[in-house]
KOLGU-916367 format. One record per residue (C-alpha): residue in one letter; z, x, y. Coordinates in Angstrom, 3 decimals. Layout:
# KOLGU-916367
REC resn       up     east    north
REC    a        Z        X        Y
...
//
This chain:
# KOLGU-916367
REC resn       up     east    north
REC    x   32.675  -45.825    0.801
REC    x   34.967  -44.474   -1.896
REC    x   36.107  -40.866   -1.623
REC    x   35.247  -40.296   -5.260
REC    x   31.707  -40.156   -6.615
REC    x   32.307  -42.716   -9.368
REC    x   28.870  -43.774  -10.599
REC    x   27.820  -41.715  -13.641
REC    x   24.404  -40.066  -13.465
REC    x   23.380  -41.877  -16.651
REC    x   23.811  -45.281  -14.968
REC    x   21.876  -44.517  -11.784
REC    x   18.546  -46.273  -11.380
REC    x   17.152  -43.650   -8.980
REC    x   17.879  -40.143   -7.720
REC    x   21.448  -39.563   -6.573
REC    x   21.470  -39.793   -2.770
REC    x   23.919  -36.929   -2.166
REC    x   22.487  -34.584   -4.779
REC    x   21.846  -31.723   -2.346
REC    x   25.457  -31.835   -1.175
REC    x   26.477  -31.831   -4.829
REC    x   24.307  -28.740   -5.328
REC    x   26.217  -27.012   -2.514
REC    x   29.510  -27.670   -4.336
REC    x   28.086  -26.427   -7.641
REC    x   26.741  -23.255   -6.024
REC    x   30.112  -22.641   -4.343
REC    x   31.821  -22.974   -7.738
REC    x   29.353  -20.536   -9.260
REC    x   29.788  -18.128   -6.350
REC    x   33.462  -17.403   -6.954
REC    x   33.049  -16.880  -10.716
REC    x   30.401  -14.197  -10.147
REC    x   32.248  -12.685   -7.182
REC    x   35.296  -12.185   -9.396
REC    x   33.364   -9.469  -11.239
REC    x   31.685   -7.649   -8.363
REC    x   34.596   -7.772   -5.904
REC    x   36.806   -5.902   -8.351
REC    x   34.435   -2.914   -8.350
REC    x   35.272   -2.277   -4.686
REC    x   38.997   -2.948   -5.186
REC    x   39.197   -0.605   -8.202
REC    x   40.194    2.575   -6.293
REC    x   43.170    0.848   -4.629
REC    x   44.222   -0.754   -7.915
REC    x   43.951    2.572   -9.726
REC    x   46.209    4.279   -7.185
REC    x   48.762    1.473   -6.919
REC    x   49.055    0.700  -10.641
REC    x   48.455    4.227  -11.929
REC    x   45.555    3.042  -14.055
REC    x   43.943    5.335  -16.578
REC    x   40.193    5.161  -17.082
REC    x   40.779    2.974  -20.159
REC    x   43.166    0.700  -18.235
REC    x   40.613    0.185  -15.473
REC    x   37.924   -0.557  -18.024
REC    x   40.003   -3.382  -19.470
REC    x   41.081   -4.726  -16.088
REC    x   37.372   -5.249  -15.471
REC    x   36.367   -6.385  -18.955
REC    x   39.315   -8.642  -19.780
REC    x   37.439  -11.144  -17.593
REC    x   34.118  -10.541  -19.331
REC    x   35.148  -10.991  -22.973
REC    x   36.450  -14.613  -22.813
REC    x   33.852  -15.432  -20.154
REC    x   30.929  -14.588  -22.439
REC    x   32.483  -15.597  -25.767
REC    x   33.626  -19.106  -24.820
REC    x   30.753  -20.476  -22.715
REC    x   28.743  -21.992  -25.562
REC    x   31.682  -23.930  -27.022
REC    x   33.102  -25.023  -23.685
REC    x   29.649  -26.134  -22.548
REC    x   29.419  -28.406  -25.605
REC    x   32.887  -29.831  -24.929
REC    x   31.837  -30.587  -21.351
REC    x   28.737  -32.363  -22.662
REC    x   30.790  -34.618  -24.895
REC    x   33.697  -35.541  -22.652
REC    x   32.836  -34.878  -18.985
REC    x   30.782  -32.196  -17.267
REC    x   32.447  -32.847  -13.922
REC    x   35.845  -32.941  -15.593
REC    x   35.090  -29.584  -17.194
REC    x   34.104  -28.174  -13.789
REC    x   37.335  -29.335  -12.161
REC    x   39.498  -28.112  -15.053
REC    x   37.744  -24.746  -15.077
REC    x   38.252  -24.312  -11.331
REC    x   41.970  -25.061  -11.692
REC    x   42.344  -22.545  -14.547
REC    x   40.413  -19.986  -12.517
REC    x   42.662  -20.589   -9.492
REC    x   45.820  -20.264  -11.628
REC    x   44.655  -16.909  -12.991
REC    x   43.850  -15.780   -9.452
REC    x   47.343  -16.678   -8.215
REC    x   48.856  -14.776  -11.116
REC    x   46.648  -11.737  -10.456
REC    x   47.693  -11.624   -6.802
REC    x   51.411  -11.608   -7.638
REC    x   51.805   -9.207  -10.589
REC    x   52.180   -5.447  -10.417
REC    x   51.907   -4.384  -14.063
REC    x   48.683   -3.394  -15.767
REC    x   49.157   -5.691  -18.765
REC    x   49.838   -8.689  -16.520
REC    x   46.778   -7.973  -14.372
REC    x   44.682   -7.845  -17.542
REC    x   46.213  -11.160  -18.673
REC    x   45.472  -12.752  -15.284
REC    x   41.879  -11.585  -15.429
REC    x   41.556  -13.029  -18.948
REC    x   42.806  -16.419  -17.705
REC    x   40.249  -16.272  -14.904
REC    x   37.605  -15.474  -17.525
REC    x   38.512  -18.599  -19.494
REC    x   38.236  -20.683  -16.325
REC    x   34.866  -19.121  -15.490
REC    x   33.648  -19.886  -19.019
REC    x   34.289  -23.573  -18.306
REC    x   32.869  -23.532  -14.772
REC    x   29.607  -21.657  -15.183
REC    x   27.873  -23.793  -17.875
REC    x   29.233  -26.933  -16.200
REC    x   27.570  -26.018  -12.899
REC    x   24.173  -25.472  -14.517
REC    x   24.329  -28.584  -16.715
REC    x   25.332  -30.701  -13.711
REC    x   22.440  -29.301  -11.659
REC    x   19.981  -30.354  -14.356
REC    x   21.647  -33.736  -14.964
REC    x   21.890  -34.646  -11.275
REC    x   18.385  -33.782  -10.101
REC    x   15.166  -35.572  -11.087
REC    x   12.764  -33.377  -13.003
REC    x   10.419  -32.990  -10.039
REC    x   13.228  -31.281   -8.053
REC    x   14.969  -29.342  -10.798
REC    x   12.996  -26.131  -10.341
REC    x   14.095  -25.975   -6.685
REC    x   17.705  -26.753   -7.556
REC    x   17.800  -24.131  -10.324
REC    x   16.217  -21.604   -7.952
REC    x   19.102  -22.207   -5.535
REC    x   21.590  -21.857   -8.413
REC    x   20.036  -18.582   -9.580
REC    x   19.857  -17.249   -6.018
REC    x   23.574  -17.959   -5.623
REC    x   24.415  -15.802   -8.638
REC    x   22.385  -12.965   -7.148
REC    x   23.869  -13.317   -3.665
REC    x   27.374  -13.335   -5.162
REC    x   26.703   -9.853   -6.538
REC    x   26.381   -8.616   -2.947
REC    x   28.900  -10.934   -1.260
REC    x   31.738  -10.060   -3.669
REC    x   32.062   -6.428   -2.511
REC    x   31.699   -7.486    1.142
REC    x   34.530  -10.035    0.993
REC    x   36.679   -7.672   -1.058
REC    x   36.053   -4.818    1.381
REC    x   36.904   -7.009    4.362
REC    x   40.208   -8.039    2.791
REC    x   41.116   -4.492    1.805
REC    x   40.851   -3.343    5.419
REC    x   44.222   -4.975    6.199
REC    x   45.605   -6.251    2.903
REC    x   46.552   -5.022   -0.561
REC    x   44.244   -5.449   -3.559
REC    x   46.066   -8.646   -4.552
REC    x   44.292  -10.408   -1.698
REC    x   40.986  -10.046   -3.571
REC    x   42.473  -12.360   -6.206
REC    x   44.124  -14.761   -3.776
REC    x   40.950  -15.443   -1.764
REC    x   39.606  -17.352   -4.785
REC    x   42.300  -20.015   -4.533
REC    x   41.308  -21.871   -1.325
REC    x   37.634  -21.696   -2.356
REC    x   38.446  -23.138   -5.792
REC    x   40.558  -25.931   -4.251
REC    x   37.746  -26.765   -1.809
REC    x   35.293  -26.861   -4.715
REC    x   37.595  -29.211   -6.675
REC    x   37.735  -31.731   -3.809
REC    x   34.016  -31.308   -3.247
REC    x   33.319  -31.941   -6.937
REC    x   35.366  -35.153   -6.949
REC    x   33.763  -36.414   -3.741
REC    x   30.157  -35.312   -4.136
REC    x   29.345  -34.468   -7.775
REC    x   28.711  -37.577   -9.901
REC    x   30.271  -37.882  -13.362
REC    x   28.035  -36.937  -16.254
REC    x   28.301  -36.628  -20.001
REC    x   26.060  -36.799  -23.039
REC    x   25.319  -40.250  -24.394
REC    x   25.457  -40.759  -28.134
REC    x   26.604  -37.231  -28.845
REC    x   28.082  -36.825  -32.311
REC    x   31.013  -34.716  -33.400
REC    x   31.148  -31.202  -32.010
REC    x   30.306  -28.456  -34.485
REC    x   33.576  -26.579  -34.092
REC    x   32.912  -24.279  -37.066
REC    x   29.686  -23.102  -35.442
REC    x   31.547  -22.791  -32.161
REC    x   34.255  -20.637  -33.743
REC    x   31.630  -18.403  -35.356
REC    x   29.900  -17.990  -31.983
REC    x   33.193  -16.986  -30.342
REC    x   33.933  -14.412  -33.045
REC    x   30.400  -13.018  -32.931
REC    x   30.014  -12.677  -29.170
REC    x   33.610  -11.598  -28.579
REC    x   33.464   -8.904  -31.271
REC    x   30.091   -7.655  -30.036
REC    x   31.291   -7.273  -26.463
REC    x   34.539   -5.620  -27.571
REC    x   32.616   -3.093  -29.672
REC    x   30.135   -2.449  -26.844
REC    x   32.952   -1.835  -24.358
REC    x   35.424    0.105  -26.467
REC    x   33.035    2.110  -28.672
REC    x   31.179    4.109  -25.995
REC    x   34.314    4.492  -23.885
REC    x   37.007    5.366  -26.428
REC    x   34.889    6.574  -29.333
REC    x   33.660    4.837  -32.439
REC    x   36.950    4.696  -34.284
REC    x   38.196    2.040  -36.656
REC    x   38.625   -0.668  -33.993
REC    x   35.122   -0.652  -32.444
REC    x   33.405   -0.118  -35.799
REC    x   35.333   -3.024  -37.332
REC    x   34.431   -5.200  -34.354
REC    x   30.741   -4.277  -34.713
REC    x   30.818   -5.186  -38.414
REC    x   32.588   -8.463  -37.669
REC    x   29.940   -9.249  -35.029
REC    x   27.138   -8.602  -37.534
REC    x   28.728  -10.687  -40.272
REC    x   29.599  -13.404  -37.767
REC    x   25.994  -13.575  -36.559
REC    x   24.657  -13.989  -40.093
REC    x   27.271  -16.640  -40.854
REC    x   26.555  -18.450  -37.578
REC    x   22.806  -18.610  -38.207
REC    x   23.285  -19.736  -41.814
REC    x   25.773  -22.439  -40.810
REC    x   23.670  -23.733  -37.912
REC    x   20.552  -23.969  -40.063
REC    x   22.370  -26.167  -42.584
REC    x   24.437  -28.291  -40.179
REC    x   22.989  -31.739  -39.350
REC    x   24.228  -31.504  -35.725
REC    x   24.532  -27.774  -34.974
REC    x   26.304  -26.335  -31.948
REC    x   23.043  -24.502  -31.204
REC    x   19.729  -25.170  -32.901
REC    x   18.861  -21.553  -33.736
REC    x   15.281  -22.616  -34.554
REC    x   14.702  -22.549  -30.805
REC    x   14.652  -18.745  -30.969
REC    x   11.420  -18.968  -32.958
REC    x    9.779  -20.545  -29.903
REC    x    8.301  -17.966  -27.583
REC    x    9.042  -19.656  -24.223
REC    x   12.723  -20.020  -25.061
REC    x   13.301  -16.620  -26.683
REC    x   11.198  -14.802  -24.064
REC    x   13.174  -16.376  -21.229
REC    x   16.472  -15.498  -22.938
REC    x   15.353  -11.870  -23.293
REC    x   14.277  -11.764  -19.651
REC    x   17.719  -12.917  -18.468
REC    x   19.568  -10.511  -20.764
REC    x   17.462   -7.414  -20.059
REC    x   17.451   -7.989  -16.322
REC    x   21.218   -8.321  -15.971
REC    x   21.648   -5.346  -18.324
REC    x   20.136   -3.200  -15.585
REC    x   21.391   -5.138  -12.558
REC    x   25.118   -4.999  -13.315
REC    x   24.961   -1.332  -14.284
REC    x   23.224   -0.340  -11.044
REC    x   25.810   -2.196   -8.954
REC    x   28.562   -0.546  -11.010
REC    x   27.540    3.029  -10.310
REC    x   25.922    2.545   -6.900
REC    x   29.184    1.270   -5.413
REC    x   31.008    4.274   -6.862
REC    x   28.482    6.655   -5.314
REC    x   28.783    4.957   -1.919
REC    x   32.579    5.152   -2.029
REC    x   33.346    8.436   -3.771
REC    x   30.374   10.620   -2.831
REC    x   29.291    9.238    0.539
REC    x   32.854    8.374    1.527
REC    x   32.330    4.783    2.660
REC    x   35.326    2.510    2.800
REC    x   35.514   -0.760    0.914
REC    x   34.179   -2.866    3.817
REC    x   31.399   -0.403    4.646
REC    x   30.344   -0.424    0.996
REC    x   30.219   -4.217    0.945
REC    x   28.133   -4.324    4.117
REC    x   25.637   -1.878    2.620
REC    x   25.087   -4.144   -0.386
REC    x   24.049   -7.079    1.803
REC    x   20.318   -6.194    1.786
REC    x   20.395   -6.926   -1.943
REC    x   21.523  -10.477   -1.198
REC    x   18.838  -10.899    1.446
REC    x   16.205   -9.717   -1.016
REC    x   17.410  -12.315   -3.536
REC    x   16.691  -15.060   -0.997
REC    x   13.258  -13.604   -0.301
REC    x   12.439  -13.436   -4.017
REC    x   13.664  -16.985   -4.541
REC    x   11.472  -18.260   -1.695
REC    x    8.452  -16.507   -3.180
REC    x    9.242  -17.932   -6.609
REC    x    9.411  -21.455   -5.220
REC    x    5.843  -21.082   -3.955
REC    x    4.245  -19.042   -6.741
REC    x    5.948  -20.213   -9.954
REC    x    4.158  -23.611  -10.035
REC    x    0.837  -21.778   -9.673
REC    x    1.349  -18.704  -11.849
REC    x    3.829  -19.795  -14.519
REC    x    6.998  -18.415  -16.021
REC    x    5.429  -15.420  -17.744
REC    x    3.872  -13.942  -14.597
REC    x    7.004  -14.456  -12.486
REC    x    9.468  -13.171  -15.099
REC    x    7.442  -10.097  -16.012
REC    x    6.646   -9.290  -12.381
REC    x   10.303   -9.546  -11.446
REC    x   11.377   -7.346  -14.336
REC    x    8.699   -4.775  -13.451
REC    x    9.901   -4.634   -9.838
REC    x   13.505   -4.224  -11.014
REC    x   12.491   -1.486  -13.454
REC    x   10.684    0.391  -10.679
REC    x   13.818    0.119   -8.530
REC    x   15.919    1.629  -11.281
REC    x   13.464    4.495  -11.755
REC    x   13.738    5.277   -8.027
REC    x   17.419    6.040   -8.600
REC    x   16.428    8.975  -10.815
REC    x   15.809   10.863   -7.531
REC    x   19.487   10.700   -6.540
REC    x   21.157   14.076   -5.994
REC    x   24.186   15.477   -4.168
REC    x   22.397   15.299   -0.814
REC    x   21.310   11.679   -1.167
REC    x   22.263    9.185    1.533
REC    x   22.569    5.414    1.691
REC    x   18.880    5.279    2.565
REC    x   18.055    6.498   -0.937
REC    x   19.839    3.449   -2.381
REC    x   18.461    0.878    0.044
REC    x   14.989    0.463   -1.473
REC    x   16.210    0.285   -5.119
REC    x   18.869   -2.289   -4.232
REC    x   16.379   -4.441   -2.340
REC    x   13.886   -4.182   -5.192
REC    x   16.545   -5.356   -7.651
REC    x   17.445   -8.288   -5.400
REC    x   13.783   -9.246   -4.998
REC    x   13.323   -8.947   -8.764
REC    x   16.269  -11.246   -9.459
REC    x   14.856  -13.875   -7.124
REC    x   11.438  -13.665   -8.774
REC    x   12.426  -13.606  -12.434
REC    x   15.658  -15.428  -13.134
REC    x   15.141  -18.970  -11.830
REC    x   11.870  -19.628  -13.750
REC    x   13.430  -18.174  -16.908
REC    x   16.582  -20.280  -16.458
REC    x   14.487  -23.387  -15.782
REC    x   12.610  -22.829  -19.049
REC    x   15.827  -22.277  -21.010
REC    x   17.445  -25.434  -19.632
REC    x   14.255  -27.405  -20.190
REC    x   14.485  -26.557  -23.891
REC    x   17.569  -28.763  -24.332
REC    x   17.848  -32.561  -24.384
REC    x   20.144  -34.380  -21.970
REC    x   22.872  -34.495  -24.608
REC    x   22.999  -30.680  -24.798
REC    x   22.796  -29.576  -21.162
REC    x   26.217  -27.928  -21.331
REC    x   25.145  -26.022  -24.424
REC    x   21.963  -25.004  -22.612
REC    x   23.989  -23.763  -19.668
REC    x   26.286  -21.903  -22.053
REC    x   23.336  -20.248  -23.807
REC    x   21.750  -19.148  -20.520
REC    x   25.024  -17.886  -19.093
REC    x   25.961  -16.084  -22.303
REC    x   22.656  -14.187  -22.133
REC    x   23.403  -13.309  -18.497
REC    x   26.970  -12.174  -19.109
REC    x   26.189  -10.438  -22.396
REC    x   23.396   -8.473  -20.734
REC    x   25.661   -7.488  -17.846
REC    x   28.546   -6.475  -20.113
REC    x   26.271   -4.384  -22.323
REC    x   24.684   -2.775  -19.267
REC    x   28.002   -1.667  -17.803
REC    x   29.313   -0.576  -21.219
REC    x   26.259    1.327  -22.441
REC    x   24.973    2.780  -19.179
REC    x   28.524    3.304  -17.894
REC    x   29.251    5.372  -20.999
REC    x   26.066    7.399  -20.517
REC    x   27.049    7.965  -16.893
REC    x   30.467    9.244  -17.936
REC    x   28.990   11.596  -20.538
REC    x   26.400   13.026  -18.138
REC    x   29.070   13.480  -15.448
REC    x   31.441   15.288  -17.802
REC    x   28.771   17.599  -19.203
REC    x   27.434   18.542  -15.767
REC    x   30.938   19.090  -14.344
REC    x   31.792   21.370  -17.264
REC    x   28.645   23.414  -16.631
REC    x   29.360   23.674  -12.897
REC    x   33.084   24.408  -12.951
REC    x   33.445   26.220  -16.261
REC    x   36.861   27.853  -16.576
REC    x   37.624   27.943  -12.850
REC    x   40.143   25.118  -13.196
REC    x   43.205   24.994  -15.469
REC    x   42.469   23.196  -18.741
REC    x   44.706   20.230  -17.930
REC    x   43.201   19.787  -14.459
REC    x   39.705   20.074  -15.907
REC    x   40.379   17.341  -18.464
REC    x   41.663   15.090  -15.696
REC    x   38.653   15.806  -13.482
REC    x   36.251   14.909  -16.292
REC    x   37.767   11.440  -16.691
REC    x   35.943    9.934  -13.673
REC    x   34.572   10.812  -10.256
REC    x   37.739    9.440   -8.648
REC    x   39.921   11.626  -10.870
REC    x   37.708   14.625  -10.097
REC    x   38.187   14.177   -6.355
REC    x   41.952   13.756   -6.854
REC    x   42.018   17.113   -8.663
REC    x   40.033   18.688   -5.811
REC    x   42.614   17.318   -3.357
REC    x   45.416   18.945   -5.357
REC    x   43.468   22.206   -5.299
REC    x   43.310   21.962   -1.496
REC    x   47.104   21.630   -1.352
REC    x   47.639   24.682   -3.562
REC    x   48.402   27.713   -1.342
REC    x   46.883   30.074   -3.935
REC    x   43.530   28.303   -3.907
REC    x   42.352   27.818   -0.350
REC    x   39.914   25.456    1.340
REC    x   36.786   27.139    0.009
REC    x   37.803   26.623   -3.616
REC    x   38.765   23.039   -2.873
REC    x   35.402   22.368   -1.217
REC    x   33.645   23.964   -4.167
REC    x   35.485   21.558   -6.473
REC    x   34.478   18.574   -4.316
REC    x   30.851   19.736   -4.289
REC    x   30.884   20.121   -8.057
REC    x   32.261   16.606   -8.558
REC    x   29.687   15.135   -6.179
REC    x   26.840   17.016   -7.832
REC    x   28.000   16.076  -11.331
REC    x   28.242   12.392  -10.451
REC    x   24.857   12.399   -8.717
REC    x   23.392   14.035  -11.822
REC    x   25.010   11.322  -13.928
REC    x   23.509    8.555  -11.752
REC    x   20.029   10.094  -12.006
REC    x   20.201   10.592  -15.772
REC    x   21.667    7.149  -16.395
REC    x   18.989    5.529  -14.228
REC    x   16.320    7.280  -16.272
REC    x   17.678    5.892  -19.535
REC    x   18.307    2.501  -17.966
REC    x   14.789    2.446  -16.543
REC    x   13.315    3.216  -19.942
REC    x   15.348    0.382  -21.520
REC    x   14.292   -1.990  -18.732
REC    x   10.642   -0.964  -19.119
REC    x   10.834   -1.591  -22.859
REC    x   12.446   -4.965  -22.162
REC    x    9.674   -5.842  -19.723
REC    x    7.022   -5.073  -22.337
REC    x    8.908   -7.102  -24.952
REC    x    9.149  -10.094  -22.610
REC    x    5.456   -9.711  -21.758
REC    x    4.626   -9.833  -25.475
REC    x    6.967  -12.720  -26.316
REC    x    6.392  -15.113  -23.417
REC    x    3.090  -16.970  -23.804
REC    x    0.700  -17.300  -20.896
REC    x   -0.009  -20.657  -19.323
REC    x   -2.765  -21.319  -21.845
REC    x   -0.167  -20.900  -24.575
REC    x    1.683  -23.954  -23.317
REC    x    0.438  -27.486  -23.715
REC    x   -1.252  -28.521  -20.499
REC    x    0.873  -31.471  -19.673
REC    x    3.835  -32.078  -17.442
REC    x    6.990  -33.982  -18.093
REC    x    6.171  -36.307  -15.236
REC    x    3.783  -36.332  -12.256
REC    x    4.725  -33.652   -9.770
REC    x    6.702  -31.554  -12.225
REC    x    6.586  -27.834  -11.649
REC    x    5.071  -25.327  -14.010
REC    x    8.397  -24.333  -15.489
REC    x    9.234  -27.968  -16.183
REC    x    5.833  -28.507  -17.758
REC    x    6.194  -25.466  -19.978
REC    x    9.739  -26.460  -20.906
REC    x    8.481  -29.902  -21.912
REC    x    6.289  -28.206  -24.476
REC    x    9.304  -26.389  -25.895
REC    x   11.114  -29.701  -26.238
REC    x    8.097  -31.214  -27.935
REC    x    8.131  -28.514  -30.587
REC    x   11.887  -28.804  -31.125
REC    x   11.787  -32.545  -31.347
REC    x   13.926  -32.992  -28.229
REC    x   13.346  -35.605  -25.568
REC    x   14.562  -35.882  -22.032
//
């Protein structure tokens, strides 16, 4: 038997025999791209101290990965469709590994940001390739299960990233959180060559590069404005980016409507199953990423857990994802996409509202139920929505479908961290000002208001000042803790309201089972596949 999986999916007469092993490789590839975001949250305090990062620097160390990741997925998914989905996966893993090596070796802020951007480009190749290969490799009767495993992996990675990062930081510098990606990426490359069959679109025409460029400009500008505007103020840069995003969106839609072979058929957004599923993915990750962002900070800075302890305490979220995915596998064929997506979003919204009860005296137990509810919600909602989105695209556009789904995921997460992170910072600063008043020097007060970590650093300097004393230092620590807890509660209230509104919107947009044609793509197809077949029928696509 040859080491390489050489027979293209398109030439197979039956299901690929090693498809479940291939799924393991694809999920492993997905795992490290998602972990690259969440692991950095735990490593941020060490990086801030070692590199002397300002709040703005740290923001861009995190988001330099997100911008190319979200902006490039649609175009790179189409390129993978045309030339080779497996080739795209392997190339993306190699780019990702190269950026990781660079990130582990540099010690300047600008170079770390550049390394993260390279990793983001690699992830933008990998993520749509994994999803398109899942759909291409599995027969329709098994796709819902395979996509459930794929979606569960993305949720588990949210919890596993901080755990692995925390374990490494116990004995190693923050660079190790970059370097750990390399052996995993290399293993995934060999696994892809040995177990994942080649696949590409048959009869695909020329790629719509103009539409692709417009999509890059639109998404990239939108994310830049969302990140920089709330954080640094709505000056010329963020406002210009927002305008460019708006103009780019109009130009993209107009171009795609007129193009004979568009990068993305925007008419799909007029179809309720597709647009409702897209909204479900975006709204859910809007809340999910934000909660992880500020929950890990509370566990570290307020409760005083180390990096490893913080990672361990996020594991129940991963377990809840598996539970939700198992429930979805049983109930989705019976209840349909609408019930599962809306139920999942409602559970996640309730979890976010629970975080409004956080105060200075809160313990890890107060975070446990909300985190588990979010994990359960992800398992319930995301895989049926993703299955419907992917089912809306013909075989020749699976990479584009993966790019569309993953752009919604990443865009929602980026907006969640940017918008809710900004609200958290504002609430923290206002509360700290009310609590401390003029009891700190103006310069120290401005530093303390920058972030909870900066506030605790100021309190530590107060403790070392002979003229202050331990009581004043403890009062400063208490004020920082109370201000941050207030910020978490207020941000969770706003985030919960946004999530609740999103849940109602998805409920209104997604049709019930009677709204779909009652037919399946083939005997034994699941509900999501059946509903997706109706979307394809209305868009004129065939599978």
